[in-house]
C-alpha positions, 0 to 999 in steps of 0.5 A, a space after each residue: 657544868 664546865 670545869 677548867 683544866 689546871 695550868 702547866 706541864 710541858 706537852 709531849 714534843 711532836 716527832 718533828 720537834 725542830 719544826 714550828 708546831 702546826 695546830 688547828 686554830 678552831 674550837 674542837 669539841 671531842 665527844 667521848 666517855 673519858 673516865 675522870 674525876 673532878 676532885 674537891 680542889 677542882 683538879 681534873 684526874 684522867 685514866 692513865 692511858 686517856 692521859 697519854 692520848 689527851 697530851 698528844 691531842 693538846 699539841 695541835 688542838 688549843 681550843 679543845 673542849 671534851 664533852 663526857 659524862 660525869 664520873 664518880 668523884 671518889 678518891 680513886 687511885 693515883 696509880 690509875 689516874 693522872 692529874 691533867 695539866 696543860 700548857 698555858 697557851 691551851 684552853 682546854 675545858 671539860 663539859 660534863 654530860 648526864 649519863 647513866 650505866 644502864 639503858 634505863 638511866 640513859 633514858 631518864 637523863 635523855 632530855 638533859 643529855 640532848 640539851 647539853 650536847 646541843 649547847 656544846 656542839 653550838 659552841 664548837 666549830 669542829 665536832 669529833 665523835 664516834 659510832 659506838 658506845 654502851 648503853 646508848 652511844 653519845 654519837 647517836 645524838 651528837 652526830 645528827 646535832 652537828 649536821 643540824 647545827 652545820 658544824 664540821 663533823 669528824 667521825 673516828 671508828 676504832 672498834 666494831 664491838 656491836 657486831 656479832 662475831 662470824 660463826 657465834 650464836 646471839 639472841 635476836 635482841 643483840 642481833 637487832 641492836 647490831 643491825 641498827 648500830 651498823 646502819 647508823 655507823 654507815 650513815 654517820 661516816 658518809 655524812 662526816 666531813 673527815 672520817 677516820 678508820 683503823 683499817 681498810 676493812 672498816 673504811 670499805 664496809 662503812 664508808 665506801 671501797 675504791 671505785 665507789 661514789 662514797 670513796 671518791 669524796 676523799 674524806 675517808 682515811 686509815 689511820 691505825 691505832 698505836 699506843 707505843 711511843 717513839 722512845 719505846 721502840 728499840 733500834 736495830 742494834 738494840 734488837 740484834 742484841 736482844 735477839 742474841 740474849 733471847 737465842 743464847 740458851 739453845 736448849 731452852 724451849 722458845 717462849 710465846 706470850 698471850 697478852 690481853 683480856 681473858 675473854 672469847 672475843 680476844 681469842 683466848 678460848 682458841 688459844 687454850 684449845 690449841 695448847 690442848 692440841 699441842 699437849 696431845 701431840 707431845 710438843 714442847 714449848 712455853 706459853 705464858 698468858 697475862 691478863 685478866 677476865 671472865 675466862 681466867 677459871 678456864 685458863 687456870 684449869 688448862 694451865 694445871 692440866 698441861 705437862 709437856 707444854 709449859 703454861 704460866 698464868 701471869 697477873 696484868 702488868 701496867 702499860 709502859 716500861 714494865 709491860 715492854 720489859 715483859 715483852 722483851 723476854 719472849 720470842 713471839 706474841 700470840 694475838 688470836 682475835 675473833 673480832 674485827 678490831 685492830 689490836 694495838 698490841 701488834 705495835 707494842 710487839 713490833 716495838 720490841 722486835 717481836 713477830 706476831 702469830 695472829 688470826 687472819 681478821 680485818 683488823 690484823 691483815 693490814 698489819 702483820 705481813 704473812 711470813 715477813 712480820 709474823 704468821 697469819 692463821 685462819 680466825 678461830 682455827 685451833 688446829 691451825 694455831 697449834 700447827 703454827 706454834 709447833 713449827 715456829 718452836 723449831 725455827 728460831 732463825 725465822 722468828 728472829 728474821 721476822 722480828 727484826 722486820 717487825 722492829 723496822 715496821 714499828 719505827 714507822 708506827 708510833 703514837 706520836 706519828 699517829 697523831 701527826 697524821 690525824 693532825 695533818 688530816 684535820 688541817 687539810 680539811 679544815 685549815 690551820 
């Protein structure tokens, strides 16, 4: 079933708002499990962050169709979802797919899913898909169909959650799935007409490193994932004034922030171990953690056990003005990730002139320049993280210098700019 989007709302302006809009005038199918509701009046409501992204897509994809699984049509929360309105010159449609939340549900609906994707791909000229998903990735079906039906294929790789993090144990079933997923990801990106990756390691490992035959096809490009809007990035003068306020009380301990899910893959366990080491060494600094997740009980337990290290556990803050306001009150952002994914929060921190204390992972080494826009420590090394925090807690001038460099980097990486780059690559590959 296909539901039309409701008309009218002015789309966000491109970064080059005075230039004529550049658009890809081809029927474009986006295959992605986007959370949404279709309400009784026919209106479509999208998760707030997805809405933020889809509005950018509409700037340059006037013939966009979204193929995504059906969602529950309950009342939902208007605070979490936004009505999807599009400019009248766009012909956005949602092609609802059968799907399920478990492997058994997916297997039961698989014949219908294949039929619907065959039909949706057949009506498109360009198919935009991925390589991952749960329980069964849509790309495992859509990508081969796109090749069979000789449609142009765009693959975007933003995460690799199927991989087992280095040094961690996993049952053989997960390792088998990881191996299958890795193989399919390599096949998909190498048969794509255009492949986009959030960092160079994904490109080199899945598509081909510079100098290889796969790389020579020039179909692979690195486009980091960014959520922060251009008008959320503070200017140089504002950044200088912000740092004056941050350092106005020289007697107060410096403030560090972890913002993310309380899960091992985000490195929360490494941070907790580092804070316990700092406590044992009598260090004096303040670390706040904001978020939610399975490790919250452990987070609260450690927070209650600390004394010389001040630790607060804060509730999650909605992304937007409130979140950027929260960031402005700190001296550095801690990103101790264990996975290879590229955390978007790096650019959020940069936008508020915050240096990043980050793990040396594939998704972070492209973004954080050691001792220039932040500090890199070895992944999973709690002692190295503790030593970096202790050192930087005594070096406010270094944090300010790195924060100002981070602010300059943020101006080059915005949500609008990311889409402008992807739009230009699409038009170069498939024509305007």
